C-alpha positions as CSV (number, residue, x, y, z in Angstrom):
1,M,12.1,5.3,30.1
2,T,14.1,2.1,30.1
3,T,12.3,-1.1,29.4
4,E,15.4,-3.3,30.1
5,R,15.5,-5.8,32.8
6,K,17.7,-5.0,35.8
7,P,21.3,-5.9,34.9
8,A,23.2,-8.5,36.9
9,W,24.8,-6.0,39.2
10,L,21.3,-5.0,40.4
11,Q,20.0,-8.4,41.6
12,K,20.4,-8.0,45.3
13,K,17.9,-10.1,47.2
14,M,15.9,-9.1,50.2
15,S,15.0,-11.6,52.9
16,P,12.3,-10.1,55.2
17,G,12.3,-13.1,57.5
18,A,16.0,-12.7,58.3
19,H,15.6,-9.6,60.4
20,A,12.5,-10.2,62.4
21,G,14.2,-9.2,65.6
22,M,14.9,-5.7,64.2
23,E,11.4,-5.4,63.0
24,N,10.1,-6.4,66.4
25,L,12.2,-3.8,68.2
26,L,11.0,-1.1,65.9
27,G,7.5,-2.1,66.4
28,E,7.8,-2.3,70.2
29,L,9.2,1.2,70.3
30,R,6.8,2.5,67.7
31,L,9.5,3.8,65.4
32,N,9.8,4.2,61.7
33,T,12.8,3.8,59.4
34,V,13.4,5.2,56.0
35,C,14.7,1.7,55.2
36,Q,11.1,0.3,55.4
37,Q,9.3,3.3,54.0
38,A,11.5,3.8,51.0
39,L,11.7,0.0,50.2
40,C,15.5,0.2,50.3
41,P,17.2,-2.7,48.6
42,N,19.8,-2.7,51.3
43,I,17.3,-3.4,54.2
44,T,18.2,-7.0,54.8
45,E,22.0,-6.3,54.8
46,C,21.6,-3.3,57.2
47,F,19.0,-4.8,59.5
48,R,21.1,-7.9,59.9
49,Q,23.9,-5.6,61.1
50,K,21.5,-3.8,63.4
51,Q,21.8,-0.6,61.3
52,A,18.9,1.6,60.5
53,T,18.0,5.2,59.5
54,F,15.3,6.4,61.8
55,L,12.5,8.3,60.3
56,I,11.1,10.8,62.8
57,L,8.0,13.0,62.5
58,G,5.8,10.3,61.0
59,T,5.7,8.6,57.6
60,A,3.6,11.2,55.7
61,C,5.3,13.8,53.5
62,T,3.8,17.1,52.5
63,R,5.5,17.1,49.1
64,L,5.0,14.9,46.0
65,C,8.4,13.9,44.7
66,A,7.9,11.5,41.8
67,F,10.7,9.2,42.8
68,C,9.9,8.7,46.5
69,N,7.9,5.9,48.2
70,V,7.3,7.8,51.4
71,T,3.6,8.2,52.1
72,K,1.8,11.2,50.6
73,A,-0.9,12.0,53.2
74,V,-2.0,14.5,55.8
75,P,0.7,14.3,58.5
76,L,0.0,13.4,62.1
77,P,0.8,15.8,65.0
78,V,4.4,15.7,66.3
79,D,4.9,13.0,68.9
80,P,6.8,14.6,71.9
81,D,8.0,11.2,73.2
82,E,9.6,10.1,69.9
83,P,13.1,11.5,70.6
84,E,13.4,9.4,73.8
85,R,12.2,6.2,71.9
86,V,14.8,6.8,69.2
87,A,17.5,7.2,71.9
88,S,16.3,4.0,73.5
89,A,16.6,2.1,70.2
90,V,20.1,3.5,69.7
91,G,21.1,2.3,73.1
92,R,19.6,-1.2,72.8
93,L,21.2,-1.6,69.4
94,S,24.6,-0.3,70.7
95,L,24.9,1.9,67.7
96,A,28.3,3.7,67.2
97,H,26.8,5.8,64.4
98,V,23.1,6.7,63.9
99,V,21.3,8.4,61.1
100,V,18.1,10.4,61.7
101,T,15.9,11.8,59.0
102,S,12.3,12.8,58.4
103,P,9.8,13.3,55.7
104,T,9.4,16.9,54.6
105,R,6.9,18.6,57.0
106,D,6.0,22.0,55.4
107,D,3.0,22.0,57.7
108,L,5.1,22.6,60.8
109,H,6.2,26.2,61.7
110,D,9.9,25.2,61.9
111,G,9.7,22.3,59.4
112,G,10.5,19.9,62.2
113,A,13.8,21.4,63.2
114,S,13.0,21.4,66.9
115,A,12.2,17.6,66.7
116,F,15.6,17.0,65.1
117,A,17.2,19.0,67.9
118,A,15.3,17.2,70.6
119,T,16.3,13.8,69.1
120,V,20.0,14.8,69.1
121,A,19.7,15.9,72.8
122,A,18.0,12.6,73.8
123,I,20.6,10.5,72.1
124,R,23.4,12.5,73.6
125,R,22.0,11.9,77.1
126,A,21.5,8.2,76.6
127,C,24.4,7.4,74.4
128,P,27.1,10.1,74.6
129,E,29.6,8.1,72.5
130,T,27.3,7.6,69.5
131,R,28.0,9.7,66.4
132,I,24.8,11.4,65.2
133,E,24.2,12.1,61.5
134,L,21.1,14.2,60.6
135,L,19.6,14.1,57.1
136,I,17.4,17.1,57.0
137,P,14.7,18.4,54.6
138,D,15.2,21.9,53.2
139,F,12.9,23.6,55.8
140,L,11.8,25.9,53.0
141,G,15.2,27.6,53.4
142,A,14.3,29.0,56.9
143,R,17.6,30.0,58.4
144,E,16.2,29.8,62.0
145,S,15.3,26.1,61.4
146,I,18.8,25.4,60.1
147,R,20.2,27.2,63.1
148,Q,18.3,25.0,65.5
149,V,19.7,21.9,63.8
150,A,23.3,23.3,63.8
151,E,23.1,24.4,67.4
152,S,22.0,20.8,68.5
153,A,25.6,19.8,67.4
154,P,25.2,16.6,65.5
155,D,28.3,15.1,64.0
156,I,27.2,15.4,60.4
157,I,24.5,17.5,58.8
158,G,23.2,16.1,55.5
159,H,20.8,17.3,52.9
160,N,20.4,15.6,49.6
161,V,20.2,17.5,46.3
162,E,19.0,14.2,44.8
163,T,19.4,15.1,41.1
164,V,20.7,17.7,38.6
165,P,19.0,21.1,38.3
166,R,17.4,20.3,34.9
167,L,15.5,17.4,36.4
168,Y,14.1,19.2,39.4
169,D,10.5,18.9,38.2
170,I,10.6,15.4,39.9
171,R,11.3,17.1,43.2
172,R,8.0,18.9,43.5
173,G,8.2,21.8,45.9
174,A,12.0,21.7,46.1
175,D,14.5,24.0,44.5
176,Y,18.1,23.2,43.6
177,R,19.5,26.6,44.6
178,R,17.6,26.4,47.9
179,S,19.1,23.0,48.7
180,L,22.6,24.3,48.1
181,D,21.8,27.3,50.3
182,V,20.7,24.9,53.1
183,L,24.0,23.2,53.1
184,A,25.9,26.5,52.8
185,A,24.0,27.9,55.8
186,A,24.7,24.8,57.9
187,R,28.4,25.2,57.0
188,E,28.3,28.9,58.0
189,L,26.4,28.4,61.2
190,A,28.5,25.3,62.3
191,P,31.8,25.4,60.6
192,G,33.1,22.5,62.7
193,I,30.4,20.1,61.5
194,P,31.0,18.5,58.1
195,T,28.1,18.5,55.6
196,K,27.0,15.7,53.3
197,S,24.8,15.4,50.2
198,G,23.7,12.7,47.8
199,L,22.5,12.2,44.2
200,M,20.6,9.5,42.4
201,L,21.8,8.5,38.9
202,G,19.8,7.0,36.1
203,L,17.1,9.6,35.9
204,G,18.3,11.0,32.6
205,E,21.1,13.2,33.7
206,S,24.3,13.7,31.7
207,L,27.8,13.1,33.1
208,D,28.6,16.8,32.7
209,E,25.5,17.7,34.7
210,V,26.6,15.3,37.5
211,R,30.1,16.9,37.5
212,G,28.5,20.3,37.7
213,V,26.5,19.3,40.8
214,L,29.6,17.8,42.4
215,A,31.5,21.0,41.7
216,G,28.7,23.1,43.2
217,L,28.7,21.0,46.4
218,R,32.4,21.4,46.8
219,G,32.1,25.1,46.1
220,I,30.0,25.4,49.3
221,G,32.4,23.2,51.3
222,C,30.4,20.0,51.3
223,A,32.7,17.3,52.7
224,Y,30.9,14.1,51.8
225,V,28.8,12.8,48.9
226,S,27.0,9.6,47.9
227,L,26.1,8.5,44.4
228,G,23.7,5.7,43.8
229,Q,21.4,4.1,41.2
230,Y,17.8,5.3,41.2
231,L,15.3,2.4,41.3
232,A,11.6,3.1,40.8
233,P,9.6,1.8,43.8
234,S,6.7,1.0,41.5
235,R,5.3,1.6,38.1
236,K,3.5,4.7,39.4
237,H,6.8,6.4,40.2
238,Q,9.3,8.2,38.0
239,P,10.7,5.6,35.6
240,V,14.4,4.6,35.4
241,A,16.0,6.2,32.4
242,A,19.2,4.2,32.5
243,F,21.1,1.6,34.6
244,I,24.5,3.0,35.4
245,P,27.3,0.4,35.2
246,P,29.6,-0.1,38.3
247,E,32.7,1.2,36.4
248,L,31.0,4.5,35.8
249,F,30.3,4.8,39.5
250,D,33.9,4.0,40.2
251,M,35.0,6.7,37.8
252,L,32.8,9.3,39.4
253,R,34.1,8.3,42.8
254,D,37.6,9.0,41.7
255,E,36.6,12.3,40.1
256,A,34.8,13.4,43.3
257,L,37.7,12.6,45.5
258,G,39.9,14.5,43.1
259,M,37.6,17.5,43.6
260,G,38.3,17.4,47.3
261,F,35.5,15.4,48.9
262,L,36.8,13.7,52.0
263,H,34.8,10.5,51.5
264,V,32.7,9.3,48.6
265,E,30.4,6.3,48.4
266,S,29.5,5.6,44.8
267,G,27.9,2.4,43.5
268,P,24.6,1.0,42.2
269,Y,23.3,0.2,45.7
270,V,24.6,3.2,47.5
271,R,22.1,5.3,49.3
272,S,22.7,8.4,51.4
273,S,22.8,6.5,54.7
274,Y,24.4,3.3,53.3
275,H,27.7,2.6,55.1
276,A,27.2,5.9,56.9
277,A,29.8,5.1,59.6
278,D,32.5,4.8,57.0
279,Y,32.4,8.5,56.3
280,V,33.8,9.2,59.7
281,A,36.9,7.2,60.6
282,A,38.2,9.4,63.4
283,P,36.8,9.8,66.9
284,V,34.3,12.7,67.4
285,S,36.8,14.5,69.5
286,N,39.3,14.6,66.6
287,R,36.7,15.8,64.0
288,S,37.8,19.4,63.6
289,E,41.5,18.5,63.3
290,R,40.8,15.6,60.9
291,Y,38.6,17.6,58.5
292,G,40.3,20.9,58.7
293,I,37.0,22.6,59.4
């Protein structure tokens, strides 16, 4: 555990009063965002730009990951009207690119896959030009759930491996191989849809371990990856083992691009949904040609 103060490159300030309009819209539509639930340090920047990662299926997670600030509690029943409210928010914010994620819902028979599919369908009806990125849980590896997501035809399917295999004890209930299999299955079921993953650094991993995960992701055809600094939400969470300097993130970005990733976001404040629109520079209609998939 590091007892150091945050270095200068990790002193981003949040200004909650600067994005009251966004907060009001989310409250009006009874929507949640991972930005709020995870205490994301980028929330002021993103909310000012009317960008958010919508958190469907409630705010309670059925797992107990040591790094995550999402609520650990008994989840509420699925809200059948939520997809339409997400679509309404996407329209009112005029989003060109939207990210939709959820807590892990092992209590649901399909892990929530049908809710993801319904949300994609609602956004497509309301905002057909909007690119849709899904950041899904592992669905306990259920192929039928992954199929539901793939057949809903989002523009990106993401699933975060989060850390290196040696440190998976902090991802309670998760399995590194299963996470790779989820991404591989999505690639197999929807070869025209690029896949994406993300890692947190500063948990005690070695550079060689990070390189091994990057190689594993490329080995299953993952197109995009994000690398960011882990910051403990509170003293009760997994402590930070190291603060990774910006130049190391730059080096890893270059190495990942050299491995064949099509776009890499790598930096202290990078999160899996941060600058999400930058991963896709071409129109949706040119996706397959652009990515060669």
